[in-house]
C-alpha positions in Angstrom: 43.7 57.0 -17.5 46.9 56.1 -19.2 46.8 52.8 -17.4 43.4 52.1 -19.0 44.8 53.0 -22.5 47.9 50.8 -22.0 45.7 47.9 -20.8 43.4 48.2 -23.8 46.4 48.4 -26.2 48.0 45.4 -24.5 44.8 43.4 -24.7 44.4 44.3 -28.4 48.0 43.4 -29.1 47.6 40.0 -27.2 44.4 39.2 -29.1 46.1 40.0 -32.4 49.0 37.7 -31.6 46.6 34.9 -30.7 44.7 35.3 -34.0 48.0 35.3 -35.9 49.1 32.0 -34.1 45.7 30.3 -34.8 45.8 31.4 -38.4 49.3 30.0 -38.8 48.2 26.7 -37.2 45.0 26.6 -39.3 46.9 27.0 -42.5 49.0 23.8 -41.9 45.9 21.8 -41.2 45.6 18.3 -39.6 47.4 16.5 -42.4 50.6 18.5 -42.1 53.9 16.7 -42.8 54.8 16.5 -39.1 51.4 15.0 -38.1 51.6 12.4 -40.8 55.2 11.5 -39.8 54.1 11.1 -36.2 51.3 8.7 -37.1 53.3 6.8 -39.7 54.9 4.3 -37.2 51.4 3.5 -35.7 50.0 3.0 -39.2 52.9 0.7 -40.2 52.6 -1.4 -37.0 48.8 -1.9 -37.7 49.6 -2.9 -41.3 52.2 -5.5 -40.2 49.7 -6.9 -37.6 47.0 -7.1 -40.2 49.0 -8.8 -42.9 51.1 -11.1 -40.7 48.7 -12.0 -37.8 45.1 -11.1 -38.4 44.7 -12.0 -42.1 46.3 -15.5 -41.9 44.2 -16.2 -38.9 41.0 -15.3 -40.8 42.1 -17.4 -43.7 42.8 -20.4 -41.4 39.4 -20.0 -39.8 37.7 -19.9 -43.2 39.5 -23.1 -44.3 38.4 -24.8 -41.1 34.8 -23.8 -41.6 35.0 -25.1 -45.2 36.4 -28.4 -44.0 33.7 -28.8 -41.3 30.8 -27.9 -43.7 32.1 -30.1 -46.5 32.4 -33.3 -44.3 29.6 -35.7 -44.9 28.5 -39.2 -44.1 31.2 -41.8 -45.0 34.2 -39.5 -44.6 37.0 -40.6 -42.4 37.9 -37.7 -40.1 40.1 -36.8 -37.2 38.4 -35.0 -34.3 40.1 -32.6 -31.9 41.0 -35.4 -29.4 43.0 -37.2 -32.0 40.3 -39.9 -32.5 40.1 -41.2 -36.1 36.8 -42.4 -37.2 34.2 -42.6 -40.0 31.1 -40.4 -40.0 28.1 -42.7 -39.8 25.2 -40.4 -39.1 24.5 -36.7 -38.9 22.3 -36.0 -36.0 20.3 -32.9 -35.1 22.1 -29.6 -35.1 25.9 -29.8 -34.9 26.2 -33.4 -33.6 27.6 -36.2 -35.7 28.0 -39.9 -35.0 31.5 -41.3 -35.6 32.4 -45.0 -35.7 35.9 -45.5 -34.3 35.8 -49.4 -34.3 33.4 -52.1 -35.3 30.2 -51.5 -33.4 31.8 -48.7 -31.4 30.3 -45.2 -32.1 30.7 -41.9 -30.4 28.9 -38.6 -30.7 31.0 -35.5 -31.4 30.4 -32.0 -32.4 30.9 -31.2 -36.1 33.1 -28.3 -35.1 35.6 -30.7 -33.5 36.7 -32.1 -36.9 40.3 -31.2 -37.3 41.1 -32.9 -40.7 40.0 -35.5 -43.1 41.9 -38.8 -43.0 43.0 -40.8 -46.0 44.5 -44.3 -45.7 46.6 -43.7 -48.7 47.9 -40.3 -47.5 48.5 -39.9 -43.8 46.6 -36.6 -43.5 44.5 -34.4 -45.8 45.0 -30.8 -44.7 42.3 -28.2 -45.4 42.5 -27.1 -49.0 44.2 -23.8 -49.7 42.7 -21.5 -52.2 
């Protein structure tokens, strides 16, 4: 019978210790100083990637979309293959007709326009806002 009493006392003592430990951990919470300090390098790495890699890429993509959408009939453009020509006609969908020499016309996708070309200036880059 003393073994049963000792067992119950030991079980009660162990349960009380577990409750004390969980209460101590619960009081610190998830946003304790140690937890934040452990996640800080990951947060900083993400911020660096966002501001130095992701954000400039998004801006460059927007500039390219603005260049493509603003090109119209009569503009001199450079397409992705390096071909310089004048937009003669806008066909159905995303296709444009480009004249590269007298009576020589090619079809190209509107999305293949890389830059606008000016004879006075060598290249007109997408406008930065």
